[in-house]
C-alpha positions in Angstrom: 0.0 0.0 0.0 1.1 3.5 -0.8 0.2 6.6 1.2 0.2 10.1 -0.2 0.8 12.5 2.8 -0.2 16.1 2.1 0.3 18.9 4.6 -1.0 22.5 4.2 -2.4 25.4 6.1 -5.8 26.7 5.0 -7.7 30.0 5.6 -10.9 28.3 6.6 -11.2 24.7 7.5 -14.9 24.4 6.7 -14.3 25.8 3.2 -11.4 23.5 2.6 -13.4 20.5 3.8 -16.2 21.2 1.3 -13.8 21.6 -1.6 -11.9 18.4 -0.5 -15.1 16.4 -0.3 -16.1 17.6 -3.8 -12.9 16.1 -5.2 -13.5 12.5 -4.0 -14.5 11.1 -7.4 -11.2 12.4 -8.9 -9.2 10.7 -6.1 -11.1 7.5 -6.8 -10.5 7.7 -10.5 -6.8 7.7 -9.8 -7.1 4.6 -7.6 -7.4 6.1 -4.2 -9.0 3.7 -1.7 -9.5 6.0 1.3 -8.1 8.8 3.4 -7.5 10.1 6.9 -7.6 13.8 7.8 -5.7 15.2 10.8 -6.2 18.8 11.9 -4.6 21.2 14.3 -6.4 24.5 13.9 -6.0 25.4 10.2 -3.0 23.1 9.7 -4.3 20.0 7.9 -2.6 16.7 7.1 -4.3 14.3 4.7 -3.2 10.7 4.3 -4.6 9.3 1.1 -4.2 5.6 0.3 -3.3 4.4 -3.2 -2.6 0.9 -4.5 0.8 1.9 -5.7 3.3 4.8 -6.1 2.5 5.3 -9.8 -1.2 6.0 -9.0 -0.3 8.6 -6.3 2.1 10.3 -8.7 -0.4 10.4 -11.5 -3.0 11.9 -9.1 -0.5 14.7 -8.2 0.0 15.6 -11.8 -3.7 15.8 -12.6 -4.5 19.4 -13.8 -7.8 19.3 -11.9 -5.8 19.3 -8.6 -4.6 22.9 -9.3 -8.2 24.1 -9.4 -8.9 22.3 -6.1 -5.9 24.0 -4.5 -7.0 27.4 -5.7 -10.6 27.0 -4.5 -9.7 25.4 -1.2 -8.0 28.5 0.3 -4.5 27.2 0.9 -2.3 29.8 2.7 1.0 28.2 1.6 1.7 25.6 -1.2 1.1 22.1 0.1 4.0 19.7 0.8 3.6 16.1 -0.3 5.4 12.8 0.4 4.7 9.4 -1.0 5.4 6.6 1.4 5.3 2.8 1.1 3.9 0.7 4.0 6.6 -1.6 5.3 5.0 -2.8 8.6 1.9 -2.5 10.6 0.9 -3.8 14.1 -2.1 -3.3 16.3 -1.8 -2.8 20.1 
């Protein structure tokens, strides 16, 4: 499994959340299988699951993503990392 980690600061969380929700079909079209959102004030981290690195990279280059970033009210450009799952354990 591959996780795309995106971190950014937004002007208004509720506005961002609405725009993010409206982009779900595009994430699915690129193979995304789910996401987790973490928030501290207006600092947001999204972890989106993809089946492989190529799918995550293709999603990041989709021109529709630029429109979402513009409408979502980002304060700074997002930072992204693509990570591969190597181990998991429940406690």
